[in-house]
N, C-alpha and C positions, 0 to 999 in steps of 0.2 A: 504494498498499500503505500503510493506517494506520500512524503508530507513537505510543507514547507515552512520554515521556519523563519522567525522574524523578531524582532525587538520592538515592532510597530505594526500593527494588524490593526485597518480600519474596519471598525464593527457595526452593526447594523443601528445600536443606538450613538452612531458619532464619536465614538471614544478611540483612540489608538491605544493597545493594550500589546504588550510582549507576549507569544505563546507560539505554537505550532497548529496549522492548518492542515487536517488529512485528509488525504483526497481516495476516492475509489472508482477508476473508471473515468468519467467525462464529470462526476460531481465532487461539490464538497459535503464528506459524511459527518464533520465535525472540527472544533477548537477546541484546544486547550491550553489554557491560561498559563502562563509561566508567573511563580511568586514574584519575581521580579528580573530586569530585564538580563542582567548577567552576561557575562562576557562570553557564554557559550554558544548566544543567538548570534548571529549575524545584524550587523548596525545597518538593516536595510528598513524601508518603508513596503508593506505589503496590501494592495488593493484590488478592489472588482476592476477587469478590465476596462479601460476607457470606452466609451462610448460617443463617437462624432456623427451628429445628425444632419453637418451641412460640409460635406468635402465636394468642391467643384473639378478637384484633381489636388495632385502634389508635383512638385519638382518638374519633372518634363512629362508628365502623364495628365490627361483630360479625360475626366471618364466619359466625356459627351463621344466622344472618338473612341476608348481605348477599347482594345481587341485583343485576344491570346496572349501574348508577354506581357503586353501591358498590366494585365491584371495584376500577374505574378508580382511586377514590381511594383506598384501599388500595393501588395501582400505586405513585401519587404518594408514598402516606406511608412507604413502602418506599424506593421508591429514593433518598429524602431521605435516609436512613440507611445506605444504602452495602447494602442487600439485595438480592440479585438471583437467590436461590431460595428457597422458604419452605413450610412446611408447615402451613396452615389448621387450628387445634387446636379440637375440639370436645370442651369439660367433660362430665360426666355428667348427664344430660339423660331426661327421658321416653324410652322406647322407641320409640315411633311418630316423634319427632323426628329420628331420626339419617338415617334413608333420605331425604328432603325434602333435610335439610343438607347429607348427602355428595353428592348428586346435583346441587346448585349449586357443591359446590367441582369437582367432575368437569367441568361446562361452564365454571369460572373456569379450571381446569386445559387444557385445551382451548385455551382462549382466549387463554393466554399461553403457547403451546407455542414451544419454541425454535425459531427461524427469521429471522424477520425481524428484519435489526439494529437495536440501539436498543427492543427491544419491551419489553413487559412482563415483571417478574420472573416464573422460573418457578416450578410448584407441582409437585414430584415426587411428592407425595400428602397427605393427610389424615393428623393426627396426634389419635387416640382417647384422651383423659386420662381413663379411665374408659370403662363403670361397672362395670369388675372390680377396685373399690378395697377398702382394707381398715381398719383401727380409726380410722386417722387422715384423716380426710376433708377437712381445711382448709376453704375455702369450696366442695367440692362438696357437694351434696343428695342425702343418704342416703337418702333417698327411692326414689332411682331406681338404687343399689346393686346388683348382681346376680353371681352366682357364675358364672368362667369358662363361657360358652357357647359353642362354636364352631360348632354351628349357627345362631344367631342371628347371629353374625358373617359367616359363609357367605351368609347372605341380605341383607348389606349391598351398594350399589354400590361394585363394585371399583376404589376411589381410595385405601386404607387403608393407607399407609406405615409409620406409627409407632404401636402400642400399648402407653400405658403400664398395668402391671396390678400388682397386688399378689402376691407369689410365695408367701405363706403361705396362699393359698384353698386351697380342696379344687378337684383340677380343673387348677391354673393350672399346674403343671409341664407337663401334656400338651399345654395349650395352647400355652403358650409353644415348644413342639418342633414341634407343627403349625404355626404363623405363621411361626417360623424357615424352616422348610422352603421355605413359600412364599415367603421373601424380606423381610417385614416385618420390620422393626426393632423389638424386643421391648424397651420399658424399665420397669425396676423403680422403682415410688413410690406412695406415700400409703399406708405399709408399715409394720408392727410387725415387719416378717421379723428373724429370727435371722441369725445368721453362714451358720449352716449351711443356713438355707433361701435366703438370697441367693448361695450359692457353687450349691448347686443348682440354682438357675435360670440361672446362667452357663453350668453346665456343658449345660443343659437347649436352649441358644440365646441367652438374655436378653444384648446386649453394651449396654443404656445403664442409669444412674441417672436418673429425672426429677428436677429439682433438689433436687439433691444437700443433705443436712441438713435442706430443709422437709418437714413432713408426713413425717416418717421418726423413730423411737426414737432418740433422742441415744446419740454414743458412750459406751459404757461400757468400762471395762479387762480386764472378764471377760465381757463379751457385746459384742463389735463392732458385731452386727445389719448391718443396712444400708450406715448411712454408714461403718462399716469396711472393708465388703467394697468398695464404692465408691470409697473413696480406694487402697486396695491391691492388688485383683483387676485385672490385665490384660486381662482379658476384658472386663470392664464400664466404662466410660468415662462418667463424672457429668457432666451438664450444670449448670451455676450461674447463678443469677440475680443480677448483679452490678449492682443498683441500691442498695446501699448502705442497703438497706433489710431486705432479704431474709437479709443475710449480713455481719457484720462485715468492713470490710478486712481483718484479722487472719486471719480463717477465710476469706473468699477466697484470701486470699495463700497459705495454709497447705494449702489444696488443690490448686493449681498446684504446689508445690513436694513435694507427696508423689506427685502423677502425673509428673511428670519420671522418664524410662526407663522408666515402663512401657508405653507408648504402643504399640499392635501395629499396626505402618504396615507392611505388606507391600510397598512400594514400595523399601524399602531405605534409608530418607530419613527414619528415625525422630528424630535429634536436633532436625529440626523441626516434630515433635509434641508438643505438651504435654498431650497424653492427657486433655483437659478440652474441654466446648463451651459454649461461652456463648448462653444462650437468654434472650429477653427475658419470656417468658411474659406477653406484653403482651396487657391488653383494652382496650374500649372505655370508658375509665372518662369520657371527657365523655357518655357517652351516658346511663352511669350504670346501666348494668345488663350483668348476666354471667347468662347462663343462666335470666331469669326473675327472678334477685335483685337486688335494689336494691343499688347502690354509693354511697360516697362519698369522695372525695377532697380531703383538704388539701394545700399547696403544698408540694412535696420530701417527701412520704410515698408507700405504696405506694395504690393503692384498695382499701376497706374492706368488710366488710359493716356491717350496721350495730349486730352483736355486738362490734365491732372486730375481724371475722377479716380478714387479709389475704387477697385475692381478686386476685391475678393481679400486673402492675405496670403502670408507664404509662413504662417505660423502652425507651429506642431501641437498637438495636444499636452502633451508635457513640457514645453513651455508655456502654454494655459495656465496649467498648473501653479508654476514657478511664480508667473507675472501677477495672477491672482495675489499667490503668498506674499510677494515684496508688495502689493498695496495695501496689507495690511489683514486677507481674510485668513481665518485660521486654516491650518492647513486640512484639519478634516473635513472641512467645508466646501475647499476647493478641491477636493479628490473626489468627495459626492457629487459635486456639479459636473463631473467630467464622467461618472459611473453611472451611479444610483439614478439619477434625477433622469438623465437621457432614458436610462432604462424602462422606468417610472412611465413618462410620456409616450414610450412606444408598445405599453402594456406587456412588455419583456418580463415577465415574474420571476423567470428562471436564472436570472443575472442581475447586475448590479450591487447586490449585498452579498458578503462573504458570512452565509449561515450554511446549516444544514440541508441537504437537496438542493441548493443552487450551482449551477455550471459553473465549474473551475476555470472559468477564464481573468485570470490574474494580471495584474503587473507588480514587477519590481522596481522600487527605486533604491538609488544611493543618499546618504545623506545631503548633497547636495539637488535631491528629487531628477535625478537622473536616470531614465530606464536602464537596468542592467539585464532584465530578463521579459519575457511576454508569454505569457501559459495560456492556451488554447484548449477547451478542452478536456484538462486535467494532464498535460504534458507541456514543456517549456514548446512554444515556436518562432522565439527568438531569443538569442542568448549574445552580452556583449561579450 
């Protein structure tokens, strides 16, 4: 029976405790706490494997065109940053491009189906960020925006797990209800929605806000808008791009503080749920393109369009955790925001927590919070 020992294991109550994780097959079967950290335990932190809900690509791999060896390269890039589950993300594109891209995602998801220990990161489904977006497009191409269209969506390959849309659009609330009833995670973003429109979308079944603060009307003291709803409505969980370019460290810390105590955690252990999800919104910055548009990037900055518009990030999930901690977020909350919260949003009850019966998808970090190993299904899938 494999075991994984550490001086700091993230437990469901939000504590970091020394001890040994016991694994049988693909699952955690127990945790034995140590009486004290002791020199016999490795000086590491073990957390549930990270789950990234928004990945357009990484380095030189663009998920909208990835095939064959491109997915294998993504596996390696993700495992190196501790990601064991992820949602390939398609930004607004010509209508005819979605079907072929989603078929490639579906094939990649079948290839990475949980099964063989030490395999590839799993793909719960694709994330469509668009084309149902509003008046704040960011790096998206307005030419391909369209009003909410349930028939068009229904004609796409059945691999969509997350949809980002603007709730102020005509027909948006009906689509939110349809998607929520079908088990799709609806997220609000690229939007000028008022507070009332955002709350109405939450009532209709929306459960997330895509990259809070970015591509949204700024918070106003008389019209809090989507940002205000994302900070205070317990039905909505905001995602944050913690590259310290999209958000100032003080804003990042503020979002965590606002959300503490608001988490809607059905397992009775809400104390360990920060109510915030970290995402990378990473793009294929080295390939210098996103959905056909050209990108450039300077060291230490986010990728940008030629006009200077930020277009995704070059962030990795382990760096997002480190950046959150550097901004003043407690380590257990930062780790949970990269694992437990996205699992909850996806309804993935078999992962995101280290407890008996959960899938042994795990990340091991050193004292500097850099990844030393990623475990998938009870076995190491990558080791430094």
